[in-house]
VMD Tcl script that draws the C-alpha trace (Angstrom):
set ca {
  {122.81 93.99 81.95}
  {119.42 94.11 80.23}
  {118.55 90.61 81.42}
  {119.57 91.46 84.98}
  {117.23 94.45 84.96}
  {114.43 92.38 83.44}
  {114.80 89.76 86.20}
  {114.88 92.47 88.87}
  {111.84 94.25 87.42}
  {109.82 91.03 87.22}
  {110.67 90.10 90.81}
  {109.82 93.61 92.01}
  {106.53 93.44 90.13}
  {105.68 90.07 91.67}
  {106.40 91.36 95.18}
  {104.73 94.74 94.72}
  {101.64 93.13 93.20}
  {100.60 91.31 96.39}
  {97.58 92.23 98.49}
  {99.74 93.04 101.53}
  {101.79 95.55 99.60}
  {98.60 97.11 98.22}
  {97.23 97.55 101.75}
  {100.59 98.93 102.88}
  {100.56 101.41 100.00}
  {97.09 102.61 100.98}
  {98.29 103.10 104.56}
  {101.35 105.03 103.37}
  {99.13 107.31 101.29}
  {96.75 107.88 104.21}
  {99.65 108.73 106.56}
  {101.17 110.97 103.89}
  {97.85 112.78 103.43}
  {97.33 113.21 107.16}
  {100.77 114.80 107.56}
  {100.10 117.41 104.89}
  {99.00 120.07 107.33}
  {102.09 119.49 109.48}
  {104.36 120.21 106.51}
  {102.08 122.98 105.20}
  {101.45 121.01 101.99}
  {104.93 121.98 100.77}
  {106.54 121.08 97.47}
  {108.83 118.63 99.27}
  {105.83 116.95 100.91}
  {104.28 116.44 97.47}
  {107.58 115.35 95.94}
  {107.86 112.47 98.41}
  {104.68 110.75 97.25}
  {105.29 111.61 93.58}
  {108.76 110.07 93.64}
  {107.59 106.94 95.44}
  {104.69 106.28 93.11}
  {106.82 106.97 90.03}
  {109.44 104.42 91.09}
  {106.85 101.75 91.84}
  {105.01 102.40 88.57}
  {108.23 102.26 86.57}
  {109.18 98.92 88.11}
  {105.73 97.43 87.59}
  {105.57 98.47 83.93}
  {108.99 97.13 83.01}
}
mol new
graphics top color blue
foreach p $ca { graphics top sphere $p radius 0.5 }
foreach p [lrange $ca 0 end-1] q [lrange $ca 1 end] { graphics top cylinder $p $q radius 0.2 }
display resetview
């Protein structure tokens, strides 16, 4: 099980470390920021970006 996770984490890191994914991440953050006023900067609105960045960071650091 540990080896399977290690393989998955390395592949995820390789994919998420590309320039295209970086640009996509910037676009997601910009869209997220621009929608803040629509959702009244709610806790759920903040939780969406926090959860996404936590998952990506966890996978890249594994």
